[in-house]
C-alpha positions in Angstrom: -8.8 -13.0 -20.1 -6.0 -16.2 -19.3 -2.6 -15.4 -19.1 -1.6 -16.3 -22.2 -3.9 -13.4 -23.3 -1.7 -10.9 -21.4 1.9 -12.4 -22.7 2.8 -8.9 -24.0 0.9 -6.9 -21.4 3.1 -4.2 -19.6 4.6 -6.1 -16.7 6.5 -8.4 -18.7 9.9 -8.5 -19.3 10.8 -6.1 -21.9 11.9 -7.1 -25.0 15.0 -4.7 -25.2 16.6 -6.5 -22.2 19.9 -8.0 -23.3 19.4 -12.2 -23.2 19.5 -13.6 -20.0 20.7 -17.3 -18.7 18.9 -20.2 -18.4 16.4 -19.8 -15.7 18.1 -21.9 -12.3 15.2 -20.5 -9.7 12.1 -19.0 -10.0 10.4 -16.9 -7.1 7.2 -16.8 -7.3 5.0 -14.3 -5.2 2.1 -13.3 -4.1 1.0 -9.7 -4.1 -1.8 -8.2 -1.2 0.2 -8.9 2.3 2.5 -11.0 1.1 4.5 -7.6 -0.7 2.6 -4.9 -0.7 0.4 -4.2 2.8 -2.8 -4.1 1.8 -6.8 -4.2 3.4 -9.1 -6.0 1.6 -11.3 -7.0 4.6 -13.0 -3.7 4.6 -14.9 -1.5 1.4 -12.4 1.1 2.5 -9.2 -0.7 2.6 -10.0 -2.3 -0.8 -11.0 1.3 -2.2 -7.5 2.9 -1.0 -5.5 -0.7 -2.5 -7.5 0.4 -6.1 -6.7 4.2 -6.0 -3.4 4.9 -4.1 -0.5 6.0 -6.3 2.6 3.6 -7.3 4.7 6.1 -4.7 1.8 5.4 -1.9 1.9 1.3 -1.4 3.4 0.0 1.2 5.8 -3.0 0.7 5.7 -5.5 4.0 8.6 -4.6 6.3 11.6 -5.9 4.5 10.3 -7.4 1.5 11.1 -5.1 -1.1 15.1 -5.2 -0.2 14.5 -9.2 0.0 12.6 -9.1 -3.6 14.9 -6.2 -4.6 18.2 -8.4 -4.5 16.3 -11.6 -5.5 15.4 -10.0 -9.0 18.8 -8.6 -9.4 20.0 -12.5 -10.3 19.5 -12.8 -13.8 19.4 -16.4 -13.8 16.1 -16.1 -11.6 12.8 -15.6 -13.0 10.0 -13.3 -11.0 6.7 -14.5 -11.5 3.9 -12.2 -9.5 0.5 -13.8 -9.5 -2.6 -12.0 -7.4 -6.4 -11.7 -7.2 -5.8 -7.9 -7.6 -7.5 -6.3 -10.4 -6.5 -6.1 -14.4 -7.4 -2.9 -14.3 -4.4 -2.0 -11.7 -2.0 -3.4 -14.1 -0.1 -0.2 -15.1 0.2 0.9 -11.5 2.0 -2.6 -10.0 4.0 -2.6 -13.0 4.9 1.0 -12.1 5.3 0.3 -8.2 7.8 -2.5 -9.4 9.6 -0.5 -11.5 9.8 2.6 -8.8 10.7 0.0 -6.4 13.6 -1.3 -8.3 12.1 -4.9 -9.2 12.0 -6.7 -11.9 9.1 -8.9 -12.7 9.6 -11.2 -15.4 5.6 -12.3 -15.2 2.3 -10.4 -14.0 -0.9 -12.2 -13.8 -3.6 -10.6 -12.1 -7.2 -11.0 -12.3 -9.7 -10.0 -14.4 -12.3 -8.8 -12.7 -14.0 -7.2 -15.5 -14.3 -10.5 -17.6 -16.5 -11.9 -14.3 -18.4 -9.4 -14.0 -19.6 -9.3 -17.8 -20.1 -12.9 -17.3 -22.1 -12.3 -14.0 -19.6 -14.6 -12.5 -19.5 -12.8 -9.3 -18.2 -15.7 -7.1 -14.9 -15.3 -9.4 -14.0 -12.2 -7.6 -13.6 -13.7 -4.6 -12.5 -16.9 -5.8 -9.1 -18.0 -5.3 -8.0 -21.3 -5.6 -9.3 -22.3 -9.6 -8.1 -18.7 -10.5 -4.5 -18.8 -8.7 -3.9 -22.7 -9.8 -4.7 -22.2 -13.6 -2.5 -18.8 -13.2 0.6 -21.1 -11.9 -0.2 -23.7 -14.3 0.0 -21.4 -17.2 2.6 -19.7 -15.9 5.1 -22.6 -15.9 3.9 -23.3 -19.3 5.5 -20.2 -20.3 9.0 -20.8 -18.5 9.0 -24.2 -20.4 9.0 -22.2 -23.8 12.2 -21.1 -23.0 13.1 -24.4 -21.7 13.2 -23.3 -18.0 12.3 -26.5 -15.7 13.9 -24.2 -13.0 12.9 -25.1 -9.0 10.5 -22.7 -7.8 10.3 -21.2 -4.3 6.7 -19.9 -3.4 5.6 -16.8 -1.4 1.9 -16.0 0.1 0.7 -15.1 3.4 -1.8 -16.1 5.9 -4.7 -14.1 5.0 -6.3 -16.5 2.7 -5.5 -19.9 1.4 -1.7 -19.5 -0.5 -0.5 -22.3 1.2 -2.9 -24.7 0.0 -2.9 -23.5 -3.6 1.5 -23.5 -3.5 0.6 -27.5 -2.2 -1.9 -28.1 -4.3 0.3 -27.1 -7.4 3.3 -29.0 -6.9 0.7 -31.9 -6.5 -1.2 -31.8 -9.5 2.4 -31.2 -11.5 3.6 -34.2 -9.8 0.6 -36.1 -10.8 0.0 -36.8 -6.8 -3.9 -35.7 -7.4 -5.8 -37.6 -10.6 -8.7 -35.6 -12.7 -11.3 -37.0 -11.0 -9.8 -36.1 -7.7 -9.0 -32.6 -8.9 -12.5 -32.1 -10.6 -14.1 -32.9 -7.3 -12.3 -30.2 -5.2 -12.5 -27.4 -7.5 -16.0 -28.0 -7.7 -16.0 -28.0 -3.8 -14.5 -24.5 -4.5 -17.0 -23.2 -6.4 -15.4 -23.3 -9.6 -17.6 -23.4 -13.3 -17.2 -26.3 -14.9 -15.6 -24.5 -18.2 -13.0 -23.8 -15.6 -12.0 -27.3 -14.3 -12.3 -28.0 -17.9 -9.6 -25.6 -18.8 -7.7 -26.3 -16.1 -7.3 -30.0 -16.8 -6.5 -29.6 -20.3 -3.4 -27.0 -19.4 -2.4 -29.6 -16.8 -2.3 -32.1 -19.5 0.3 -30.2 -21.8 2.9 -30.3 -18.9 5.0 -33.2 -18.3 5.0 -34.9 -15.2 7.2 -32.8 -12.2 7.9 -31.4 -9.2 8.5 -28.0 -9.5 7.9 -26.2 -5.8 11.0 -26.6 -3.6 9.6 -24.5 -0.6 6.5 -22.3 0.3 7.1 -19.3 2.3 3.4 -18.0 4.1 3.9 -14.5 6.4 2.1 -14.6 9.2 0.4 -11.2 8.7 -2.5 -11.8 10.0 -0.6 -13.5 13.0 -1.4 -16.8 12.7 0.5 -19.0 14.7 2.6 -21.4 13.0 0.9 -24.3 14.3 -2.2 -23.5 11.9 0.4 -25.0 9.2 1.0 -28.1 11.0 -1.4 -30.2 9.1 0.6 -29.4 5.9 3.4 -31.9 6.8 6.5 -29.8 6.5 6.0 -28.3 3.2 5.0 -25.0 4.5 7.7 -22.4 6.1 5.5 -20.0 8.0 7.6 -16.9 8.7 7.1 -13.7 10.7 9.4 -11.0 9.0 11.3 -11.1 5.8 14.6 -11.5 7.7 13.6 -15.5 8.2 12.6 -15.8 5.0 16.2 -14.8 4.1 17.7 -16.8 6.3 16.1 -19.8 5.2 16.8 -19.0 2.0 20.1 -18.7 3.3 20.3 -22.5 5.0 18.9 -23.6 1.2 22.2 -21.8 -0.9 19.7 -19.6 -2.6 20.7 -16.5 -0.9 24.3 -15.2 -0.1 25.3 -13.4 2.9 24.1 -9.8 0.6 20.6 -10.9 0.3 20.5 -11.2 4.1 22.2 -8.0 4.8 20.3 -6.0 2.3 16.9 -7.1 4.8 18.6 -6.8 7.8 19.6 -3.2 6.8 16.2 -2.1 5.5 14.2 -3.4 8.5 17.2 -1.0 10.2 16.5 1.7 8.8 13.2 1.7 7.4 11.5 0.3 10.7 14.0 0.9 13.6 14.2 -3.3 14.5 16.3 -3.6 17.2 19.2 -6.1 18.2 16.4 -8.1 20.4 14.0 -8.5 17.6 16.5 -9.7 15.2 18.2 -11.8 18.1 14.7 -13.8 18.6 13.8 -14.0 14.8 16.9 -15.8 13.7 16.5 -18.4 17.5 12.6 -18.6 16.4 14.1 -19.7 12.8 16.5 -22.4 14.0 13.6 -23.5 16.4 11.3 -24.1 14.1 13.5 -25.3 11.3 14.1 -22.5 9.0 17.9 -22.9 9.4 20.3 -24.9 10.6 22.7 -24.1 13.5 25.6 -23.5 11.5 23.6 -21.1 9.1 22.3 -19.3 12.2 26.1 -19.1 14.1 27.4 -17.7 11.0 25.4 -15.1 10.7 25.0 -14.0 14.1 28.9 -14.1 14.5 29.6 -12.7 10.7 26.8 -11.0 9.3 24.7 -9.7 11.2 27.5 -7.5 13.0 28.9 -6.2 9.7 25.3 -4.5 9.2 23.0 -1.8 10.3 22.3 -4.4 12.9 25.3 -3.5 14.7 24.0 0.2 14.8 20.7 -0.9 16.5 23.0 -3.1 19.1 23.3 -6.7 17.5 27.3 -5.8 19.0 29.7 -9.1 20.3 28.0 -9.1 23.4 24.2 -9.9 22.0 26.1 -12.3 19.0 27.6 -14.6 21.9 24.8 -14.5 24.1 22.8 -15.7 20.9 25.4 -18.1 20.5 25.4 -19.8 23.2 21.5 -20.3 22.8 21.8 -21.8 19.7 24.2 -24.6 20.6 21.5 -26.6 21.4 19.8 -26.9 18.0 21.0 -29.2 15.5 24.1 -28.5 13.1 22.1 -29.0 9.8 18.6 -29.4 8.4 16.9 -32.9 7.5 16.2 -34.1 4.1 12.3 -32.8 3.0 9.9 -35.1 2.0 6.5 -34.2 -0.2 3.9 -36.2 1.7 0.5 -36.4 -0.2 -1.9 -34.0 1.3 -5.6 -34.6 2.6 -7.1 -31.4 0.9 -10.8 -32.0 1.8 -9.7 -31.6 5.3 -7.1 -28.6 4.6 -10.3 -27.0 2.9 -12.5 -27.4 5.8 -9.9 -26.4 8.7 -9.3 -23.0 6.1 -13.0 -22.6 6.0 -13.5 -23.2 9.7 -9.9 -20.6 10.3 -11.2 -17.8 8.1 -14.8 -17.8 9.6 -12.8 -17.2 12.6 -11.3 -14.6 11.7 -14.2 -12.7 10.3 -16.3 -13.1 13.5 -13.2 -11.7 15.2 -13.1 -8.3 13.2 -17.1 -8.3 13.7 -16.4 -8.4 17.5 -13.8 -5.9 17.1 -16.2 -3.1 16.1 -17.9 -3.8 19.6 -14.7 -4.5 21.7 -12.5 -1.5 20.6 -9.4 -3.3 22.2 -9.4 -6.1 19.8 -9.1 -3.4 17.0 -5.1 -2.9 17.6 -4.3 -6.7 17.7 -6.5 -7.7 14.2 -4.9 -4.6 12.5 -1.4 -3.9 14.0 0.0 -1.6 11.4 -3.0 0.8 12.1 -1.5 1.6 15.5 
C-alpha cells in the first residue's frame, strides 16, 4: 500500500484540527532506535516490539521531550517514516497521543502486502521503501503549498543517513534516473518499485529539501563512521546534542533545550558532568559554535533541573573556560555530491561487522553489555 493510499489512516492530522499556519519547517523522523528503544536484531525483540502496549513503549532518553516541544509549533510539520509494519499503526498513533506529540503524517511498511506478493526481501530492505515514502510525503506537503526546509532524524542501526542524503540529492537532481535505477537495483528493489519511484520523482520540482541529517548513535558507532558523508550528517550521542544543534541553527529556543535537559535529569538521572561533556563534544565536532554553547552553559543550564544535578556556577565557569578555544560560529554548510556506491559498500561492511560482533557476544558474555547497553 502506498503512502497515497493511507492518507486518511489513523495517525494523520484530524479533520477537526484548527487551521494551521503555512509550514515553515518539517521534522522528518524514523521511529525504531531514533524515538523508541527497539531491539529488532532478535526474534524476541521483534515480537516484543509488535506486542507491547503503547504505554510500554520506551522512548530513547530525552527524545519524547524533544519531539513534544517541536510538535507544539503550529508552523511545523512532523512526519514519521518507519519500517515497522502497517499492522502497528493504531498502537503507534496511540503512543504518540499518549506522549503528547502531534504526528502529521505516519508512514509504516506494508508487510502484509509484501508477504502476499511473495516479496520477502521487502520486509528487511529499507532504501527503496523509505526513499519512496520520503518523496510521497514531500508531494503531500506540496498539496498544502509547503516547500518548507526539512530536518531529518535517524539512527546508526541501519542506513538512515544514506537514505536521507539520497532523498535530498534525487530531489536536487544531482543523481539522474539512470544512476538512481542502478543504485536501487543494487539495493534489491523490484523493477516496478523503481519505476514508481522515478514516476513520483518526476512530479516534484527541483528542490533541496534537507537542511540537516541527525543520526542518533544508538548502536555506539564512532562518529568517524559518517566522515564519508562529507559533513552532511550530524552524529549525536544524545537528545541534548540534537537540541543544542537545533538551537545553534535557530530552530529551537531555550525552552526546547530546557525541556530536554529537565527530562534527562528527572527520568534518566543525567548529571552535571554528563551535560558538560556532551556540550563540549557538540562544539568540538561542529554541532554548535562557541557562542551558542557559552550562552547555554552560563544562562540556560543553570536555570534547569541540571542545577539540581550539580550544574552550578563552578561547573559553568570551568566549562566556559574550556570552550574558549573553539570557533565562535559555525562556518557555512556545503552539499557535495556523495559516492553512493562506495557508501553502500561501507554500510554493508559495517552491518556485517555488527552481526559478527553480536554472534560473538553470544559466546563471550562480557560483550553483551557493550552491544546492548540498555539491557544492563
